[in-house]
KEKE-3310 file (N, C-alpha, C; in steps of 0.2 Angstrom, whole numbers, plus 5000, padded with zeros to 4 digits):
npx = (5012:5002:4992:4990:4976:4971:4971:4964:4970:4967:4978:4997:4996:4996:4989:4991:4985:4993:4997:4996:4998:4990:4975:4961:4950:4935:4940:4935:4936:4932:4932:4920:4915:4917:4917:4920:4918:4927:4935:4941:4945:4941:4940:4942:4936:4940:4933:4938:4936:4923:4907:4907:4901:4893:4904:4909:4903:4902:4916:4918:4909:4917:4927:4919:4915:4929:4935:4925:4929:4941:4947:4948:4944:4932:4915:4910:4922:4935:4948:4946:4941:4951:4961:4951:4951:4966:4977:4967:4963:4965:4960:4946:4948:4944:4949:4951:4957:4965:4977:4980:4985:4996:5004:5009:5015:5025:5032:5034:5042:5055:5056:5065:5055:5056:5042:5031:5016:5011:5007:5000:4995:5002:5001:4984:4984:4992:4982:4983:4978:4963:4949:4953:4963:4980:4996:5004:5008:5027:5026:5012:5019:5031:5023:5015:5024:5029:5019:5022:5027:5030:5033:5024:5014:5003:4999:4989:4990:4981:4971:4967:4968:4970:4982:4986:4997:4998:4990:4979:4988:4989:4983:4988:4981:4986:4992:4997:4985:4974:4982:4981:4969:4966:4971:4964:4954:4959:4956:4943:4939:4948:4942:4927:4932:4937:4950:4955:4958:4957:4964:4962:4965:4963:4979:4983:4987:4984:4985:4978:4981:4985:4988:4971:4972:4977:4988:4998:5000:5002:5011:5001:5006:5013:5009:5019:5017:5020:5028:5030:5021:5005:4990:4991:5001:5018:5030:5039:5039:5034:5031:5021:5012:4999:5001:5006:5007:5014:5014:5022:5024:5029:5020:5007:4998:4995:5000:5003:5009:5012:5023:5029:5030:5021:5022:5012:5019:5025:5036:5041:5052:5054:5042:5038:5036:5045:5061:5069:5080:5070:5057:5045:5040:5041:5036:5034:5028:5021:5013:5000:4997:5014:5018:5010:5019:5031:5034:5030:5040:5054:5055:5053:5071:5079:5086:5099:5098:5088:5085:5094:5089:5077:5085:5088:5076:5064:5055:5051:5052:5060:5055:5063:5061:5069:5072:5079:5077:5078:5077:5082:5081:5081:5087:5081:5071:5080:5079:5068:5061:5056:5059:5052:5056:5051:5046:5058:5068:5083:5089:5097:5114:5122:5133:5129:5121:5117)
npy = (4934:4939:4934:4922:4915:4930:4940:4955:4968:4984:4994:4995:4984:4969:4952:4935:4919:4906:4891:4885:4878:4864:4857:4857:4849:4855:4867:4880:4879:4890:4908:4914:4932:4949:4968:4984:5002:5009:5019:5029:5019:5006:4990:4974:4958:4938:4923:4906:4897:4881:4888:4898:4910:4918:4927:4937:4948:4949:4954:4962:4973:4975:4983:4994:4998:5001:5011:5024:5028:5032:5039:5055:5072:5063:5067:5065:5055:5046:5050:5065:5073:5070:5080:5092:5095:5099:5105:5111:5103:5083:5069:5054:5038:5023:5008:5002:5013:5021:5009:5009:5021:5020:5014:5020:5029:5023:5018:5033:5034:5024:5026:5039:5049:5051:5047:5050:5053:5066:5069:5077:5092:5094:5088:5091:5104:5102:5089:5080:5070:5070:5079:5093:5095:5105:5115:5119:5139:5142:5149:5146:5133:5132:5136:5126:5118:5118:5113:5099:5085:5073:5070:5081:5072:5066:5054:5046:5031:5026:5033:5030:5040:5055:5066:5083:5093:5108:5121:5117:5107:5093:5075:5060:5046:5039:5034:5023:5019:5006:4993:4988:4989:4981:4968:4966:4962:4948:4944:4944:4935:4921:4921:4915:4904:4903:4898:4902:4913:4928:4946:4961:4978:4989:4992:4988:4970:4953:4933:4921:4905:4893:4893:4887:4880:4871:4852:4850:4857:4873:4891:4905:4915:4932:4944:4958:4975:4985:5000:5011:5009:5006:5001:4981:4977:4968:4967:4957:4943:4934:4919:4918:4914:4914:4929:4946:4958:4975:4990:5002:5019:5031:5034:5032:5042:5056:5074:5085:5098:5113:5103:5098:5084:5079:5069:5057:5055:5063:5070:5073:5083:5092:5098:5094:5080:5064:5064:5058:5040:5032:5021:5015:5004:4987:4978:4963:4953:4951:4953:4967:4979:4983:4981:4992:5003:5001:5004:5015:5022:5015:5018:5032:5032:5029:5018:5012:5015:5008:4997:4990:4990:4985:4973:4969:4968:4953:4940:4950:4956:4964:4971:4982:4998:5006:5023:5023:5011:5000:4983:4979:4964:4963:4948:4937:4935:4931:4920:4918:4926:4931:4940:4950:4948:4954:4966:4975:4980:4978:4966:4973:4977:4977:4984:4995:5003:5020)
npz = (4893:4896:4888:4897:4912:4918:4933:4937:4944:4952:4955:4959:4956:4946:4947:4941:4937:4934:4926:4937:4952:4963:4967:4979:4990:4988:4986:4973:4955:4952:4955:4971:4968:4971:4969:4974:4973:4984:4994:4987:4977:4969:4975:4976:4978:4981:4983:4983:4990:4992:4995:5000:5000:5006:5010:5004:5011:5022:5025:5016:5022:5034:5028:5023:5035:5042:5032:5035:5045:5046:5033:5028:5027:5028:5036:5051:5053:5062:5060:5053:5064:5074:5068:5067:5080:5081:5092:5101:5109:5116:5108:5113:5102:5093:5097:5082:5077:5085:5087:5072:5073:5081:5076:5065:5070:5073:5060:5058:5065:5064:5051:5050:5050:5035:5032:5036:5046:5048:5037:5033:5032:5020:5010:5008:5003:4988:4985:4977:4964:4963:4957:4960:4960:4961:4962:4976:4980:4983:4996:5003:5004:5013:5024:5029:5029:5042:5051:5050:5060:5067:5079:5085:5090:5101:5112:5121:5132:5142:5145:5128:5117:5104:5100:5094:5092:5089:5081:5063:5060:5052:5051:5038:5033:5024:5017:5025:5029:5021:5019:5035:5032:5024:5031:5042:5036:5028:5043:5043:5032:5038:5048:5045:5038:5026:5015:5001:4994:4987:4991:4985:4989:4977:4976:4988:4991:4995:4994:4999:5005:4989:4971:4962:4950:4940:4943:4954:4971:4972:4974:4970:4956:4956:4945:4944:4943:4929:4933:4925:4913:4905:4916:4920:4913:4915:4923:4931:4939:4955:4968:4979:4992:5008:5007:5007:4997:4992:4984:4978:4969:4955:4945:4948:4954:4949:4945:4933:4927:4920:4910:4919:4929:4943:4957:4967:4981:4993:5000:5017:5022:5013:5005:4990:4982:4984:4975:4967:4963:4961:4953:4955:4969:4978:4992:4999:5012:5026:5035:5029:5031:5038:5023:5017:5027:5024:5011:5008:5015:5011:4998:5001:5002:4992:4979:4985:4999:5002:5002:5008:5020:5019:5020:5033:5041:5045:5039:5028:5011:4995:4979:4970:4957:4946:4939:4928:4924:4928:4939:4955:4967:4983:4993:4996:4985:4974:4971:4962:4959:4942:4927:4917:4899:4890:4891:4893:4903:4911:4926:4939:4946:4962:4965:4953:4960:4965)
capx = (5010:4994:4987:4985:4974:4972:4963:4963:4968:4967:4982:4998:5002:4992:4990:4990:4987:5000:4995:5001:4994:4985:4966:4963:4948:4931:4941:4933:4939:4930:4929:4914:4919:4912:4920:4916:4922:4927:4942:4944:4947:4939:4941:4941:4938:4939:4934:4939:4930:4914:4900:4908:4901:4890:4910:4911:4896:4902:4920:4917:4905:4921:4930:4918:4917:4935:4935:4924:4934:4951:4944:4952:4939:4921:4910:4910:4928:4938:4953:4943:4938:4957:4963:4949:4953:4970:4980:4961:4959:4963:4953:4946:4945:4940:4954:4954:4961:4971:4979:4981:4989:5004:5008:5011:5021:5030:5033:5037:5053:5059:5060:5067:5053:5055:5036:5027:5011:5007:5010:4993:4995:5006:4994:4978:4987:4991:4977:4986:4972:4958:4949:4956:4975:4987:5002:5006:5015:5031:5024:5010:5022:5033:5019:5012:5029:5031:5013:5023:5034:5025:5032:5018:5006:5004:4997:4987:4986:4977:4964:4967:4967:4974:4982:4990:5001:4999:4984:4982:4991:4983:4985:4984:4986:4980:5000:4997:4975:4972:4984:4976:4961:4967:4973:4956:4946:4961:4955:4937:4941:4949:4936:4925:4936:4940:4955:4960:4958:4962:4960:4964:4962:4967:4985:4989:4987:4984:4983:4978:4983:4987:4980:4965:4971:4986:4990:4998:4999:5007:5008:5000:5011:5013:5015:5023:5016:5027:5027:5030:5017:4998:4990:4988:5009:5020:5036:5041:5034:5035:5028:5019:5005:4997:5008:5004:5012:5010:5016:5022:5026:5027:5015:5000:4992:5002:5001:5006:5008:5019:5025:5032:5025:5023:5019:5009:5020:5029:5046:5038:5054:5054:5036:5038:5037:5053:5063:5076:5082:5064:5052:5043:5044:5035:5035:5031:5028:5017:5004:4999:5001:5020:5021:5007:5020:5037:5032:5033:5046:5059:5053:5059:5077:5081:5087:5103:5098:5081:5089:5098:5082:5075:5088:5089:5072:5063:5051:5051:5055:5058:5057:5063:5061:5073:5067:5081:5076:5083:5078:5082:5077:5080:5093:5076:5068:5085:5084:5060:5059:5056:5060:5048:5061:5048:5046:5063:5071:5088:5091:5104:5117:5125:5137:5125:5117:5120)
capy = (4933:4940:4926:4919:4920:4936:4942:4960:4973:4991:4997:4997:4977:4961:4947:4932:4916:4905:4885:4877:4878:4859:4859:4857:4847:4858:4871:4878:4886:4898:4910:4919:4938:4956:4973:4989:5006:5013:5023:5030:5014:5001:4985:4967:4949:4933:4919:4901:4889:4880:4890:4901:4916:4922:4929:4942:4949:4951:4955:4971:4978:4976:4989:5001:5001:5007:5018:5029:5032:5034:5043:5061:5075:5062:5071:5059:5050:5049:5054:5073:5075:5071:5085:5097:5097:5100:5112:5110:5094:5078:5063:5050:5037:5016:5002:5000:5021:5019:5003:5010:5027:5020:5008:5024:5031:5018:5017:5038:5034:5016:5027:5046:5055:5049:5045:5058:5051:5070:5074:5080:5101:5096:5083:5095:5106:5097:5088:5075:5063:5075:5083:5101:5096:5109:5115:5124:5141:5140:5152:5139:5125:5134:5138:5118:5111:5119:5110:5092:5083:5066:5070:5084:5068:5063:5047:5044:5024:5027:5036:5032:5049:5058:5075:5085:5099:5112:5121:5117:5099:5086:5067:5060:5038:5035:5030:5015:5014:5001:4988:4989:4985:4973:4962:4962:4959:4943:4940:4941:4926:4916:4918:4912:4897:4905:4895:4902:4919:4936:4953:4966:4984:4994:4989:4981:4963:4947:4931:4918:4900:4891:4895:4880:4878:4863:4847:4851:4862:4876:4895:4907:4919:4937:4951:4965:4979:4991:5006:5016:5010:5006:4994:4976:4979:4967:4970:4954:4939:4932:4917:4917:4911:4919:4934:4955:4962:4981:4992:5012:5020:5038:5035:5028:5046:5061:5081:5089:5106:5116:5100:5095:5079:5078:5060:5058:5052:5067:5074:5078:5088:5098:5097:5091:5073:5061:5067:5051:5036:5025:5023:5012:4999:4983:4976:4956:4956:4943:4959:4970:4986:4983:4982:5001:5010:5001:5003:5022:5024:5014:5024:5041:5031:5029:5012:5009:5013:5007:4990:4988:4994:4977:4968:4969:4966:4948:4940:4954:4957:4969:4974:4991:5000:5013:5028:5021:5003:4992:4981:4979:4961:4959:4941:4931:4934:4934:4912:4916:4932:4929:4943:4948:4951:4959:4974:4980:4983:4973:4966:4976:4975:4983:4989:4999:5009:5024)
capz = (4897:4892:4889:4903:4916:4924:4938:4933:4951:4952:4957:4953:4957:4945:4950:4938:4941:4930:4923:4942:4957:4966:4969:4987:4993:4992:4982:4965:4951:4948:4963:4969:4968:4971:4968:4975:4974:4988:4996:4977:4973:4967:4980:4973:4981:4977:4988:4980:4996:4988:4999:5004:4994:5011:5018:5005:5013:5030:5021:5013:5027:5038:5023:5024:5045:5044:5029:5037:5052:5044:5029:5032:5026:5027:5040:5055:5054:5070:5057:5054:5071:5076:5063:5069:5085:5083:5095:5105:5114:5116:5104:5111:5097:5098:5095:5075:5075:5090:5085:5067:5074:5088:5068:5061:5075:5073:5052:5055:5068:5059:5044:5052:5044:5027:5031:5041:5048:5050:5029:5030:5031:5014:5005:5009:4999:4984:4984:4971:4963:4965:4955:4963:4963:4959:4963:4979:4979:4990:5002:5006:5006:5020:5031:5028:5031:5050:5053:5047:5061:5070:5085:5089:5091:5108:5112:5129:5130:5149:5141:5120:5116:5105:5102:5089:5096:5084:5077:5059:5059:5049:5051:5034:5034:5014:5016:5028:5031:5018:5024:5043:5031:5021:5037:5045:5031:5030:5049:5044:5030:5040:5055:5042:5033:5021:5018:4997:4994:4985:4992:4983:4988:4976:4977:4991:4987:5001:4993:5004:5001:4983:4966:4962:4946:4938:4943:4960:4975:4971:4974:4966:4953:4955:4945:4949:4938:4925:4933:4917:4909:4906:4920:4918:4910:4922:4922:4932:4943:4962:4968:4984:4997:5013:5010:5004:4989:4993:4979:4979:4965:4953:4939:4950:4955:4946:4943:4926:4927:4916:4906:4923:4933:4950:4959:4977:4986:4996:5004:5023:5024:5007:5004:4986:4981:4984:4967:4967:4957:4961:4948:4961:4976:4981:4998:4999:5021:5028:5035:5021:5037:5035:5017:5015:5031:5024:5004:5004:5019:5009:4994:5002:5004:4985:4981:4991:5005:5003:4999:5016:5028:5018:5019:5036:5042:5045:5032:5022:5003:4992:4972:4967:4949:4946:4934:4924:4917:4931:4942:4960:4971:4991:4994:4999:4979:4968:4964:4963:4954:4935:4925:4911:4897:4886:4897:4892:4910:4914:4936:4944:4952:4971:4959:4950:4965:4968)
cpx = (5002:4988:4986:4981:4974:4968:4969:4963:4968:4973:4989:5003:4996:4995:4989:4989:4987:4996:4998:4998:4989:4978:4965:4955:4941:4931:4940:4938:4938:4928:4922:4919:4913:4916:4917:4921:4923:4933:4943:4946:4946:4943:4937:4943:4937:4939:4935:4935:4923:4908:4902:4907:4898:4897:4910:4908:4900:4913:4921:4914:4914:4928:4926:4918:4922:4935:4931:4928:4939:4951:4947:4944:4931:4920:4911:4916:4932:4946:4950:4942:4947:4962:4957:4951:4959:4972:4975:4962:4963:4955:4953:4946:4944:4947:4955:4958:4966:4978:4985:4988:4994:5008:5009:5014:5023:5036:5039:5043:5057:5063:5062:5064:5053:5047:5031:5021:5007:5008:5004:4993:4996:5002:4986:4978:4987:4988:4978:4979:4966:4956:4952:4964:4977:4992:5004:5008:5018:5029:5021:5014:5025:5030:5015:5016:5032:5023:5016:5029:5026:5027:5030:5013:5008:4997:4997:4986:4984:4969:4961:4965:4973:4975:4987:4991:4998:4993:4986:4986:4985:4987:4982:4987:4986:4990:5001:4988:4973:4978:4981:4970:4961:4970:4968:4953:4949:4958:4950:4936:4942:4944:4931:4924:4937:4948:4962:4954:4961:4958:4963:4959:4967:4975:4985:4980:4988:4983:4986:4980:4985:4982:4977:4967:4981:4983:4988:5000:5003:5007:5006:5003:5010:5015:5014:5020:5021:5025:5027:5027:5009:4996:4990:4996:5012:5027:5042:5038:5037:5030:5024:5013:5007:5001:5005:5008:5006:5014:5016:5023:5023:5022:5008:4993:4998:4995:5003:5004:5017:5025:5031:5027:5028:5017:5017:5010:5026:5035:5042:5046:5053:5044:5036:5037:5042:5056:5070:5075:5077:5059:5044:5046:5039:5037:5032:5031:5022:5010:5007:5002:5008:5024:5019:5015:5028:5037:5032:5039:5052:5060:5058:5066:5079:5084:5091:5102:5093:5082:5093:5097:5079:5078:5088:5081:5068:5056:5047:5057:5054:5058:5056:5066:5065:5070:5075:5083:5078:5079:5080:5079:5081:5084:5085:5070:5073:5083:5075:5060:5058:5056:5056:5051:5057:5046:5051:5066:5074:5085:5100:5107:5121:5130:5135:5121:5120:5122)
cpy = (4936:4937:4923:4919:4924:4937:4953:4966:4982:4995:4998:4988:4970:4955:4941:4924:4910:4898:4881:4877:4868:4863:4857:4853:4853:4868:4874:4882:4892:4901:4915:4928:4941:4961:4977:4995:5009:5014:5028:5027:5010:4994:4977:4960:4945:4926:4911:4894:4888:4885:4891:4908:4920:4929:4935:4950:4955:4954:4963:4975:4978:4984:4993:5004:5004:5011:5023:5029:5033:5038:5050:5066:5072:5063:5064:5055:5051:5054:5061:5076:5077:5079:5091:5099:5099:5104:5114:5110:5089:5073:5059:5044:5028:5014:5004:5007:5023:5016:5007:5018:5026:5015:5015:5028:5029:5019:5026:5038:5030:5020:5036:5051:5052:5047:5046:5057:5061:5075:5078:5088:5101:5092:5087:5096:5106:5097:5082:5071:5063:5080:5090:5101:5099:5111:5121:5130:5140:5143:5149:5133:5126:5135:5130:5115:5112:5115:5103:5091:5078:5066:5076:5078:5063:5057:5047:5036:5025:5026:5033:5038:5049:5064:5077:5095:5105:5111:5119:5110:5096:5081:5065:5053:5035:5033:5021:5011:5008:4992:4989:4984:4978:4966:4962:4962:4950:4940:4939:4934:4922:4915:4914:4904:4898:4902:4897:4909:4926:4943:4958:4973:4989:4994:4986:4975:4955:4942:4925:4910:4897:4892:4885:4877:4873:4859:4846:4858:4867:4886:4901:4911:4926:4942:4956:4971:4985:4997:5013:5014:5008:5000:4990:4975:4974:4968:4962:4950:4933:4924:4914:4915:4915:4925:4939:4956:4970:4987:5000:5013:5028:5037:5033:5033:5052:5068:5082:5095:5108:5112:5095:5091:5078:5072:5063:5056:5058:5067:5077:5085:5095:5098:5097:5084:5070:5063:5062:5046:5030:5028:5019:5004:4993:4980:4971:4957:4950:4948:4965:4979:4986:4986:4988:5003:5009:5003:5012:5024:5021:5017:5031:5038:5028:5019:5009:5006:5010:4999:4989:4989:4989:4973:4962:4969:4960:4947:4945:4957:4965:4968:4982:4989:5006:5015:5025:5014:4999:4990:4979:4972:4962:4951:4936:4929:4934:4926:4912:4923:4929:4941:4946:4953:4957:4966:4980:4985:4977:4973:4970:4975:4978:4988:4996:5006:5015:5026)
cpz = (4899:4893:4893:4908:4923:4926:4938:4942:4947:4955:4955:4955:4953:4944:4945:4939:4934:4929:4929:4949:4960:4967:4976:4986:4991:4988:4974:4961:4948:4953:4963:4972:4967:4969:4969:4975:4980:4993:4992:4971:4973:4973:4976:4979:4979:4980:4983:4983:4994:4995:5001:5001:5001:5014:5016:5008:5020:5028:5017:5019:5031:5033:5023:5032:5045:5040:5031:5045:5052:5037:5031:5025:5023:5034:5046:5058:5058:5067:5057:5058:5076:5074:5066:5074:5089:5086:5100:5112:5113:5110:5107:5105:5099:5094:5089:5074:5077:5088:5077:5067:5077:5080:5066:5062:5071:5067:5050:5061:5064:5055:5045:5047:5038:5023:5037:5042:5048:5043:5029:5028:5022:5010:5002:5002:4991:4981:4979:4970:4964:4962:4954:4965:4958:4963:4966:4979:4987:4995:5006:5011:5012:5025:5033:5031:5040:5051:5053:5052:5068:5077:5089:5090:5095:5109:5120:5131:5138:5146:5133:5118:5111:5101:5098:5092:5097:5080:5070:5055:5060:5050:5044:5034:5029:5014:5018:5030:5025:5019:5028:5040:5027:5025:5037:5039:5027:5036:5046:5036:5034:5044:5053:5037:5030:5021:5008:4995:4987:4986:4990:4985:4986:4975:4980:4990:4994:4996:4997:5000:4993:4977:4964:4953:4941:4941:4954:4964:4974:4974:4972:4962:4954:4950:4945:4940:4935:4925:4929:4912:4909:4912:4916:4912:4916:4919:4926:4937:4949:4962:4976:4986:5004:5013:5007:5000:4991:4988:4979:4975:4959:4949:4943:4952:4952:4944:4938:4926:4923:4912:4912:4927:4941:4957:4965:4979:4989:5001:5012:5024:5019:5005:4996:4986:4982:4973:4970:4964:4956:4956:4956:4967:4977:4987:4999:5009:5022:5031:5029:5025:5034:5028:5016:5019:5026:5016:5002:5010:5015:5002:4996:5000:5000:4986:4986:4996:5010:5006:5005:5020:5027:5022:5026:5042:5042:5040:5031:5015:4999:4983:4970:4961:4950:4941:4928:4919:4921:4937:4947:4964:4978:4991:4994:4990:4975:4965:4963:4958:4946:4931:4916:4903:4892:4886:4894:4898:4910:4926:4931:4945:4954:4967:4954:4953:4968:4973)
residu = (MET:LYS:LYS:ARG:ALA:LEU:ILE:LEU:VAL:PHE:GLY:LEU:LEU:THR:ILE:PHE:LEU:ALA:ALA:CYS:GLY:GLY:SER:LYS:PRO:LYS:ILE:ASN:GLN:LYS:PRO:TYR:GLU:ASP:LYS:GLN:PHE:LEU:MET:GLY:THR:TYR:VAL:GLN:MET:ARG:ILE:TYR:ASP:ASP:GLY:LYS:LYS:GLU:VAL:LEU:LYS:PRO:ALA:PHE:LYS:ARG:VAL:LYS:GLU:LEU:ALA:ASP:LYS:ILE:THR:VAL:ASN:GLN:LYS:GLY:SER:GLU:ILE:ASP:GLU:ILE:ASN:GLN:GLU:ALA:GLY:VAL:LYS:PRO:VAL:LYS:VAL:THR:ASP:ASP:MET:TYR:TYR:LEU:LEU:LYS:GLU:ALA:TYR:LYS:TYR:SER:GLU:ASP:SER:LYS:GLY:GLY:PHE:ASP:MET:ALA:ILE:GLY:SER:ILE:THR:SER:LEU:TRP:ARG:ILE:GLY:PHE:PRO:ASP:ALA:ARG:LYS:PRO:ASP:GLN:SER:GLU:ILE:ASP:GLN:ALA:LEU:LYS:LEU:VAL:ASN:TYR:HIS:ASP:VAL:VAL:PHE:ASN:ASP:ASP:GLU:GLN:THR:VAL:PHE:LEU:LYS:GLU:LYS:GLY:MET:LYS:LEU:ASP:LEU:GLY:ALA:ILE:ALA:LYS:GLY:TYR:ILE:THR:ASP:GLU:VAL:VAL:LYS:VAL:MET:LYS:GLU:ASN:GLY:VAL:THR:THR:ALA:ILE:ILE:ASP:LEU:GLY:GLY:ASN:VAL:PHE:VAL:MET:GLY:ASN:SER:PRO:ARG:GLY:ASN:GLN:LYS:GLU:ASP:TRP:THR:VAL:GLY:ILE:GLN:ASP:PRO:ASN:GLN:ALA:ARG:ASN:VAL:VAL:LEU:GLY:SER:VAL:PRO:GLU:THR:ASN:MET:SER:LEU:VAL:THR:SER:GLY:ILE:TYR:GLU:ARG:TYR:LEU:GLU:VAL:ASP:GLY:LYS:THR:TYR:HIS:HIS:LEU:PHE:ASN:PRO:LYS:THR:GLY:TYR:PRO:PHE:ASP:ASN:ASP:LEU:ALA:GLY:VAL:THR:ILE:VAL:SER:LYS:LYS:SER:ILE:ASP:GLY:ASP:GLY:LEU:SER:THR:ALA:VAL:PHE:SER:MET:GLY:VAL:LYS:ASP:GLY:MET:LYS:TYR:VAL:GLU:ASP:LEU:LYS:ASP:THR:GLU:ALA:ILE:PHE:VAL:THR:ARG:ASP:ASP:LYS:VAL:TYR:VAL:THR:SER:GLY:LEU:LYS:ASN:VAL:PHE:GLU:LEU:ASN:LYS:GLU:ALA:GLY:TYR:THR:MET:GLY:ASP:GLU:LYS:ASP:MET:ASN)
# end
């Protein structure tokens, strides 16, 4: 697989172009592309439509515009203002932020708190992914857990304000923000006449149109990153078009303390990283914001409950990778997912689930 034409991305997904896909009129084999370091990750975009190079500019502009509103601890960001005014007063926000926060609340509800938008008091303690990451004392964690409760986020639709009831509460939208931004970039692309593109926000990937290579019109082939190996090692692949793929995994960002590894996906009930049978989850959906919210929510459930949850959702599929090197896929992917036998994984069966 490595010998095929690879599109390298900087998250837990690797997209590669197999020798498939028919060319369309005015679709180039070689894309216009740009890569920039934003939001602590590499944002990469490729546009294959002839004459559409200039669309890269408004697409990246939209990323920067939204990142400036959403990034925690960034001076002037809307999310930072909400956190600063916790327990003091409601904060009026823009349409973008209000929509994103309402979606975050929805996923907090749907996952019964497995995904909690108010996890910020915990993530700001651990700081995993940053140079000053550390394992907090238990007393610090116990105190911070008292402030993790999405039910204490109050919305006023008439005023378009958001209020955190308790002083010290903090929102953290890191588990859903990139999905929303990805969807907004897709909008920019479509509004400017782009039909064939790949958008990658550090692991939040959206594939537009079909592969420009080969003699027939076929989907992109999307390789799923092995969560236990170095980047660009794929454990399997699926064919997709006009879909989002988002992965959450335990080796994306982590902290090692006294020989123990702590990953960045936190359990809002314990203040520690989730400790279950999963190493990674990939969500395939029409909207990236759904994939983002679901990847964390489903990760919190483990493979058995997570599989059941996704199977009940419309237009959504999932790939689960367990710590014991088994791969499970939802029913819609069973006939199209191809396992890379060289990766050392085996396909799991429902009877294997705990």
